[in-house]
N, C-alpha and C positions, 0 to 999 in steps of 0.2 A: 450833441458832440460827445458827451460822456458815454451814452449808450453805444454809439458807434465805436468808440475806443474800446469799451469792454468787449463788444462782439469781436472786434479785430483781435484783441488779446486772446480770447477763447479759441478762435480759429487758429491763431498762431501756436497756442499751446497744444491743440490737437494735432496740428501739423508736425510739431516737434516730436510728439509721442509716436506718431506714425513713422516719422523718419528714423527714430531710435529703434522702433520695432523692426523696420525694414533692414536696418544695419545689423541688428542681432540675428535676424533670419539669414542674412547673407553670410555672416560669420559662422553660423551653426550649420550651414548647408554642407553636409559631408556625406560620403558614401555610407551605405548600410553597414559595411564592415567596421567603419570607424565607431559607430554607435554600439555595435555588438561587442567589440573589444573593450570599449569604455565601460559598458555595462558589466562585462566580465571582470574588469579590474576593480570596479566599484564593489563587486561581490567578493572578489578574492582577497584584495589587500586588507580590508578590515578583518576578514576572517583569519588571515595569517597573524595579524597583530594581536587579535584576540586569542588565537591559539598559543602564541608565545607567552602572553600574559598568563593564560591558564596553565601552561606548562611550568612557568616560573612558580606560580602558586602551588601547583602539584608537586614540584620539586621540594618546596619549603614544607608542604604538608607531609611529603614522603620522608623528609629528614626528621620531622617530628615523630612520625610513625616508627621509623627505624630506631630512633632514640628510645621511644617508649618500649618497643619490642626488645631492644637490647637490655634495657633495665629490667623488663619482665623476665627475660631469659636468664640474666645473671641472678636475679632474685629467686627464680625457680631453682637454679643450681644450688644457691645458698640454702634454700629450704630442704632440698634433697640431702645435702651434706649434713645439715644440722639434724634432720630426722635420723640419719644413719648414726651419727655420734650420740644422739640422745638415746637411741636404742641400745647402743653399746654401754652407755652409762647405766641404763636401767638393768641390763644384764649383770653388770658389776655390782650394783646395789643388791640385787637378788642373791648373788653368790656370796656377798659379804655378810649376809644375814644367816649363812649356814652355820650350824652348831659344830660342824666338823672343823672349821678353821679355828673356832674358839677353843676346841679341845686339842687343837694342833695335830689332828689326825689327817695328815696330808694325803694319805692313800685314799681315804674316803672322799676327801675334798676333790682330789684329782678325778675320781670316778664321777662324782656329781657334775663337775665342770665339763668333762668330756661328753656326758649325756646332754647337758644343756647347750653345748656349742656344736652338736653333731651336724646340724643342718645349716651352719653358718661358715663363713670364710675366716672367722676369727679364732685366735688361740689365746688361752689364758696363761699369764705368767704371774708368779708371786715373787716379789723382790723384797729382800730385807733391807735394814738401814745401811748395811755396808755394800749395797748395790749387787748383792749376790742373788742369783736366781734360785729360789727354793722349789719352784715347780714350773713346768712348761708343758702344756698339753700337746704341743707339737711333737715332743719326744716321749718315748716310753717312760713310765714312772720308774724312778731310780737311776735313770741314765745320768751320767756326769753333766753338770750344768756349770757354765762359767759366769762371769760377771755380765751384767746387763750392758747393752750396746748404746744406751742413751743416758749417760750419767747426768748431763745438765738438766734435762727435763725431769729425771727422777729426783734429783736433789731439790728442784723447784717445787715439785709436787709434795715432798716431805715437808718442806718449809711452809708452803701455803696451807697445808692440811685440808685441801679441797680437791675436787676433780680437776684434771688437767689433760689437755690434748696436746700431744707433742708435735713437733715438726717432722718432716720426713728424715729418715736416717737409714743407714744400711745395717741390716740385722745379720750379725755374724753367724748366728745359729741357723737361720734360714737361707742366708746368702741372697737376700733380695731387699729392695727398698720398701720400707714399711713405715707405719706411724702407730703410736700407742695412745690409748685412752686410759689414764690412771685414776685410781680411786684409793686414797689412804685409808687404812683400817688399823684401829688400835685395839689390841686384845686386853682382856681383864688383867693379864699378867704384867701389863705395861709395855709389852713389845709392840712395835709398829711395823706394818707391812704395806706394800703397794700392790693392789690388785690391778693388773693391766691386761687390756685386750689388745692384742697385736693384729693389725689389719694390713693386708697387702695393699700397697699404694695403687697398684693396677686395678684393684677391686673397686676403686672409686671412678673408674672410667665411665660407668653408667651415668654419672652426674654430668660429664662433659661430652656426651654423645654428639657426634657431628650431625646426626640425623635431625637433631632438634635445632640446629643452627642454619642460618641462611648460607647459600653457596658462597665459598670464599672466606668464610669466617671460621675461626678456631677458638677454643676455650681451654683454660688451664686453672688448676688449683695451686696456689702459691702460699707457702707457709710464712710464718712471721719473719723468718730470716731471708725471705726472697728466693727460696729454693722451690723448684717445681715438684709438686706431689704427683700429679698426673696431668696429662695434656692430650687433647685430640689431635695435635700435630705430632707426627712421628719424629720430626726433627728436634722437638723440644723434649729432652729426656728427663725422667724422674731423677731427683737428687741434684740436678744441675741448677745453677743460678738462672733465674728467668732472664731472657735476653733483653727485655725492656727494663733498663736500669732505672728509669724514672717512675716505674710503676708504684713502688712503695710510697713515693712522695705525692702522687696525685690523689685528689679527693675522690670520694665515691661518686660515680656518675659516668658521663661520656666525655671524652676529651681526645685531642689529637696529639700524638707523640711522634717525634722524628728519631730514628735510630739507624745509624750506619747509612745515612743518605736516603732512607726510605720513610715516607710518612705513613703512619698507622692511625686508624680509627680504633680507639680502645674504650671499652666499657668495663667498669670495676664495681665490685660489691664486697662489703666486709662482713664476715661472720663473727658475731659476738661470742657465740658458743665455742668456736674452734680457734679464733684469732687468725684465721686464714683469709686470704683474698681470693675472690673469683674474678678472673680476667677473661674477657672476650675481645679478640682483635682481628683486624683485616686491613690489608694495604688500602690506602686512600684511592689508589688507582682502581682497585676492584670495587670499592664502595661507589665511586663516582662514575664508573663505566656505564651503568644503565642511564644515568642522567645525560652523560656525554652522547651516548648513542641515540638517546631520544632527541636531543638537539640536532644531531647529524641527520637522523632519519627524517625529522620534521623539515629541515632545510632542504635536503635532497628531494623528499617527496613533494614539497612545495614547488621546487623548481620544475620537477618532472610534470606535475599536474598542471602547473601554470602553462608550461610549454604545450602540453597536450590540449589544454583548454583554448589557448590562443590559436593553435593550428586548426582545431576543430571549429572555432568561431570563424576563421577565415574561410574554411571549406564550406561551412553552412552559409556564410555571407555570399560566397560565389554561387552556390546552388540557388539561393534565394534570388540573387540578382538575375541569373539566367532565367529562372522561372518567371520573375516579374516582367522581364522583357518579352518573353513568349506570351504571357497573359495580356500585355499591352497590345501586342500584335493581334491576338485573337479578339480583343475588345474592339479594335479598329475594324476588323472584319465583321464583327457583329453589328457595328454601326452602319456598315455598308450593306448589310443584309445578306452577306455571304454565309454559306454553310460552314460550321465549325465542328471538328472532330475532337473528342477529349484526348489529351496527351497524358503520357506516363511521366510522373515526376518522382524524384526521390523523397520529397517532402509531401506528406499526405495532404496537408492543408492546401498547398498550392494545387495539388491534383484535384482536390475538391472544388476549388475555384474554377479550374479548367473544365471539370465536368459540369459545373453550374453554367458556365458560359456556353458549353455545347448544348445543354438542355434549353437554355434561353434562346439560342439560335434555332433549335428545332421547334421550340414552342412558338417562336416568332414566325417561322416558316409555316407551321401548322395553322397558326392564327390567321395569317394572311390568306392561306388557302381556304380556311373556313369563312373568312370575311367575303372572299370572292364568291364562294358557293352560296353564302347567305344572301349576298346581293342578287345573285341569279334567282334564288328562292323567293326573295322579296318581290322581285319583278314578276316572277311566275305566279306567285300567290296573289299579287295585285291583279293580274289578269284573271286568275281564277275567281277572285272576289268579285270582279266585275261580272264574270259569267254567272256566279252564284246570285249576285244581286239582280242580274237580268232575268235569271230563272225565277227567282222569288217574285220579281215584278210581273212576269208572265203568269205565274201561278196565281198570284194575287188578283191580277186583272181578270183572269178567266173564271175565278171562283167567287167573285164579288159582283154585286149588281149596281152599286153606287160608289161614289167617290169616297165617302166617309168609311165604308167598309173596306174599300181598297187600301186607304191610308192606314187603317188600324192593322190589317193583316200584314201589310208591308212593314210597318213599324215593328211588329212582334218578331218578324224574321230577322230584321236588322239587329234588334236587341239580342236575339239568340246568338247571332254570329259574334257579337261583342262579348257575350258571357263566355263563349268558348275560349276566347283569349284571356279573359280575367281568371278563369279557372286555373290556368297554368301558373299564374302569379300567386294566387291566393293559397294554393296548396303546395308551394315549393318546399316548405320545411317538413310538413307531415307526410308528404306523398299524395299522389292523386289516385282516387278510386277509379278503377278501369270503367265501371258502368257509368259513373258520372262523366268521365272523359268522353266515352262513346256518345252519350246522350247530348252533351254540349257540342261535340264536333258534328254530329249528324242532324241536330235540330234545325240549323239553317236550311238543310236540304230536305227535311221531312215533309212528305205530302200531307194532305188533310186527313187521309185515312191512316191512323196510327198502326193498323195491322200490317202495313207494308214494310215496316222496319221492326224486326224481332231481335231482341237482345237476350242472351242466355249465358249464364256462367256464375261462378262463386264470387263472393266479395273478395276483392283483391286490390291492394294498394301498390302503386308503382313508384319507383324513384323518379325524381324530377326529370332527369335526362331521358330515362326510358319513356316517361309519359310525354315529354315534349316530342321525341322522335315518333312515337306511336300515334300521337295526335295529328302530326303532320301527315303520316301515312293514311290515317282514316279520312283526313280531309281530302287527300288526293283520290282515294278510292271513291269517296262520296261524290267528288267533282266528276270523276270519270263516269260514275253511275248516272249522274244527272245528265251528262252530255250524251253518253252512248249506251248506258246499261239499263238496269232495272227501273231506275227513276226517270228514264227518258220517256216512258209511256205512263198510262193511267192504271196499269194492272201489275207491274213488276213488284217483286218482293225482295228485300235484302235481309238475310239471316246472318247475324254476327254472334258467334258463340266462342267461349274460351274455357280452358281448363289448365290445371297445374299438376304435373307429375314428373318425377325424376329430375327435379331441379330445373325444369323447362316450363315456360308458359306457351301453350299452344293456342293460337287464335285462328279461327276460320271465318273468312268472308265469302259468303255464297249469294250470288244474284240469281234469281229465278224469274222467268217470264219476261226476259229482256228480248228486244228485237235485235237479233244478231245479223248484221250485214256481212255478206261474204267479202273477204278481202280481195281487192283488185288484183288481176293477174299481172305479173311482171313480164315485161318484154325481155327477150334473150339479151343477156349482158347488162340489163338494168340493175343498178344497185338496190339492195333491200331498203325498205322504208326506214326512215330514221326513228329510233326509239323515242317515245314521248318523254317529256321531262318528268311527268308523274312517275313513270316507271323508273327513271333514273333516281328520283327521290326515294322511292321504295328500296331500290337496291343499295343505294349509297347510305341513306340514313339508317336503315334497319340492318342491312347486310354488313356494311363496313363499320358503322359506328357502334352497333350493339352486338355484332357477331351473330345476327339472326340467320336462320335458314328460311328461304322463301321458295315456295312451290306454286306455280300458276297452272290451272287446269281450265281448259275451255270446254264448256258443256253446250249442248244445242240451244239451251234457253238462257245462258248467261255464264259469266266468268266466275271462277272460284280461286281464291288466294288462301294458302295455308302458310302461316308464319309461326316459327318456333324461336322463342327468345330465351336465352339463359336467364334464369330468375335472379333478379337483383332488387326487387321491390319488397314491400312488407305486406304480409297477408293478415288482414284483420278478421278474417273469418272464412270458413269453407262452405257456408250454406249456399246452395244453389238458389238462384233467383230466376224468376220467369221474366217475361217481357213486361 
């Protein structure tokens, strides 16, 4: 009882699984287009999600790169400015060591300074403790000079007794915005002077060149008072207060600043040597525009590509469905044995299947025709075999004197006939030697006198198909010779020779000494005699199957066949052999 219950439970479980599988199959039974679009969505949706994640990471990485580039750019500007200022300080230190200033020979000192500054954009001024200009290389020596235009920086430089870089100021002498680099000098007499190099503010434009900035970005040098020294933006003038009021308060680095309702991305750097700030800025809209456009283009491109992909999938599904229906119809015709022609399809794989079906139909038709022909050949060869056996029986009976000799001779001829068939099977892979093929095919018909069958030709191997067809032809020729030709009497001779030239195998079958009977005369209107099946085999098996050329010549003493076959076998040697 327990075993029966367990068996019932197992069968019930298998039945439940089969029912569940059938339910799933019914639920999943959908058109090809459904699965094609599903596959498309499976491929596209994760790709878009991944693309958005990668874009977000790329944006974050780009933000870091931009920040690093901004810091590098402002740092580069700072180094350019500091190198310029340090160069000016070096020039001042060299000039301060001149003996002319210690001897208070201003004329000589003026000439020395003019020569030293000939290739620069700077001018030297010498300012005393009362802020009067004692010398200015911008003006001719001895020209009247007024008070210096930057009293606060001058006083601070005297007080600190060290180098000082001024802010931007308007030079009344030159009528332009400039800045000075001061170096206090104390003479042995106790007098103090300031050596100053005056530099045009516009000359620092090379430090804030827009070519070194990203599109939409500007840069400016801002002095300690928040006034612009020079800017890459033409709207931000030298000497004016920098338009971002919060700039002096922000720390060094990158930050966001709102000014007059506009958000800016600002990077700043501080120069210890000059006390200036280097500022680079751009509207947030300009900075964020590439990111926004990337999202927009990604979204728009995704929608467009998804639409194209879905439309293409539906089109492909429709083409495949139509192709499958036509293939199904051709398959039914193939099953019915009807001929099929290959169709043209848009999809090459479907077209390949259609071509394969057409070839299968043609192969089936050809195979059926060959089977019918082979059935006729089997029947015909069976009759010929009976004739051959009868001929062998007669020859054996006429050439032997007792029953044992008769049995032995007859057995040998039967064995030779069997070997002729075995030869075709044994040499199917390597090819069949033509001489061996001829010997095996003619052996069952060979008379006792071996000189009546003469073989001559070079060693030559034939492909299996060629050997099979040619063997059947030799069999037919030998059968006809036994019945009607050279082997039908006791004196006839068969000469079989072959040669190879120009890609052709030439075979000649010549019967000599045959008893040729005159053909019967036809009555008027009588149909010609029916062609023998042996001749049909020659013409069809050699002419049609192998593309051979056949020529028959009737001589007074026997028939002659000339057969030319396109060479397709293998030649193992070219040595002529005798009989």
